[in-house]
C-alpha positions in Angstrom: 82.7 147.5 249.8 85.3 145.1 248.8 88.5 144.7 251.2 90.2 147.8 250.9 92.7 149.3 253.1 93.2 153.0 252.5 90.6 155.6 252.8 90.8 159.2 251.7 87.9 161.6 251.2 89.4 164.0 248.6 88.0 167.9 247.9 85.5 166.2 245.6 82.3 166.8 247.5 80.2 163.6 248.8 82.5 161.0 247.8 84.9 158.8 249.8 87.7 156.8 248.2 89.1 153.6 249.2 92.5 152.6 247.6 94.4 149.3 247.3 95.3 147.5 250.7 95.4 144.1 251.7 92.6 141.4 252.0 94.5 139.0 254.0 96.0 137.1 251.2 96.4 139.3 248.4 97.6 143.1 247.9 95.0 145.2 246.0 94.9 147.4 243.1 91.1 148.3 243.4 89.8 151.7 243.5 86.5 152.2 244.8 84.3 155.1 245.7 81.4 155.8 248.3 78.7 158.3 247.1 77.3 159.5 250.4 74.2 160.9 249.0 73.6 157.8 247.3 74.5 155.5 250.1 76.4 153.4 247.4 79.7 152.1 246.6 81.0 151.8 243.4 83.8 150.4 241.3 86.6 152.8 239.3 89.8 151.6 237.0 92.1 150.0 239.2 95.5 151.6 240.0 98.4 150.2 237.9 100.1 148.3 240.9 98.9 146.3 243.9 99.7 148.3 247.0 99.0 148.1 250.6 100.4 150.9 253.2 100.5 153.5 250.7 100.6 157.1 251.0 97.7 159.3 249.2 97.2 162.8 248.8 94.7 165.5 246.9 95.9 168.0 244.8 94.1 169.8 242.2 91.1 167.5 242.2 93.2 164.4 241.6 94.2 161.6 244.0 97.9 161.1 244.1 99.2 157.9 245.2 102.7 157.0 246.1 104.9 154.2 247.6 103.5 151.4 249.4 104.1 147.4 249.4 103.3 144.8 246.9 103.6 141.9 248.7 107.3 141.3 247.5 109.0 144.9 247.5 108.5 148.5 248.8 107.1 150.3 245.7 108.7 153.4 244.2 106.2 154.9 241.8 103.6 157.6 242.0 99.9 157.5 239.9 97.4 159.9 239.9 93.6 159.3 239.5 91.7 161.8 237.4 87.9 161.5 238.4 86.9 164.0 235.6 88.9 161.3 233.2 88.0 158.2 234.8 91.6 156.8 234.7 94.9 156.5 236.6 98.2 157.5 235.1 101.9 156.8 236.3 103.3 160.2 237.4 106.8 159.0 238.3 109.2 156.3 239.1 111.9 155.3 241.0 111.5 157.4 244.3 114.2 157.5 246.8 113.2 156.7 250.2 
């Protein structure tokens, strides 16, 4: 596993996801998954934004990521990763805190 920070285990059986984070020098946009049965990490398409201190939730089989910090400012965006399509899409911008 690379230096990912935020782990989530969604309702997708047998897979744990690592999203974004901070490796001590850079904020990350990495998305990685651990297949429990195979005992193996693999890389997925990156998020659109580098972010640490993010929020994440699973809804209807997608992982939604919001907010976070990119090293310069707090992010006001959301994106969703769809494992069936193996891609991330921006779902909202301009979130108010």
